[in-house]
C-alpha positions as CSV (number, residue, x, y, z in Angstrom):
1,M,-200.6,-52.6,-99.9
2,Y,-201.5,-55.8,-101.0
3,A,-202.9,-59.2,-99.2
4,E,-201.1,-62.3,-98.5
5,R,-202.8,-65.6,-97.9
6,L,-200.6,-67.9,-95.2
7,I,-202.2,-70.6,-93.5
8,L,-200.1,-71.5,-90.6
9,E,-199.9,-74.7,-88.5
10,T,-198.9,-75.0,-84.6
11,D,-197.8,-78.1,-82.4
12,Q,-199.3,-79.2,-79.2
13,S,-197.9,-76.3,-77.3
14,G,-199.1,-73.6,-80.1
15,I,-195.7,-72.8,-81.1
16,L,-195.4,-72.5,-85.0
17,K,-194.1,-75.3,-86.8
18,H,-193.2,-73.6,-89.5
19,V,-192.0,-69.8,-89.7
20,P,-192.5,-68.1,-92.8
21,K,-190.2,-65.6,-94.5
22,L,-191.5,-62.5,-94.3
23,P,-190.5,-59.3,-96.4
24,P,-187.4,-56.9,-95.3
25,N,-188.0,-53.9,-93.5
26,K,-191.9,-53.7,-94.0
27,Q,-194.8,-53.3,-91.6
28,L,-197.2,-56.1,-91.2
29,E,-201.0,-55.7,-90.0
30,I,-201.8,-59.4,-89.2
31,I,-205.4,-60.9,-88.8
32,L,-205.6,-64.5,-87.4
33,L,-208.3,-66.6,-87.9
34,V,-208.7,-69.7,-86.8
35,L,-210.0,-72.9,-88.8
36,D,-212.1,-75.6,-87.6
37,D,-210.6,-78.5,-86.5
38,A,-213.0,-81.1,-89.5
39,R,-209.7,-80.7,-91.4
40,G,-207.3,-81.6,-89.1
41,G,-204.4,-82.2,-91.3
42,Q,-206.7,-85.1,-92.9
43,S,-209.0,-85.0,-95.6
44,L,-212.5,-85.4,-94.5
45,R,-214.4,-88.5,-96.0
46,R,-217.7,-88.6,-96.0
47,S,-219.7,-91.3,-96.1
48,P,-224.2,-92.2,-96.3
49,H,-226.3,-93.0,-93.6
50,P,-225.6,-97.1,-92.8
51,D,-229.5,-97.6,-93.6
52,I,-229.0,-96.1,-96.9
53,A,-225.5,-97.0,-98.0
54,G,-225.3,-99.4,-101.0
55,K,-229.0,-99.2,-101.6
56,T,-229.3,-96.2,-104.0
57,R,-229.5,-96.7,-107.7
58,I,-229.2,-93.4,-110.1
59,L,-231.8,-94.4,-112.8
60,G,-231.1,-91.8,-115.6
61,D,-229.0,-88.3,-116.2
62,I,-228.9,-86.4,-113.0
63,I,-226.9,-83.5,-114.3
64,S,-230.3,-82.4,-116.3
65,S,-232.4,-83.0,-113.8
66,V,-232.3,-79.2,-112.4
67,P,-232.2,-76.4,-115.0
68,E,-229.0,-74.6,-115.0
69,T,-230.4,-71.6,-113.8
70,D,-230.6,-73.2,-110.2
71,W,-226.7,-74.1,-110.2
72,N,-226.1,-70.2,-109.2
73,L,-223.0,-71.2,-111.2
74,P,-220.7,-67.2,-112.0
75,K,-221.0,-66.4,-115.4
């Protein structure tokens, strides 16, 4: 058994837009997880609050301001 991740899209009626090709003569167990609508087919563009937009200044090295141990990066 192996896992394969597929992300499928539906139209306004809930019909699959593109039906994936599946392996012949196999049994499949399918678990559906509905993704949030935040993506909506478009990339989400973030912007600062209007009160602070354009008023921020970087005065130094921001990378070394936090120790590397606090980054929680995998080793």
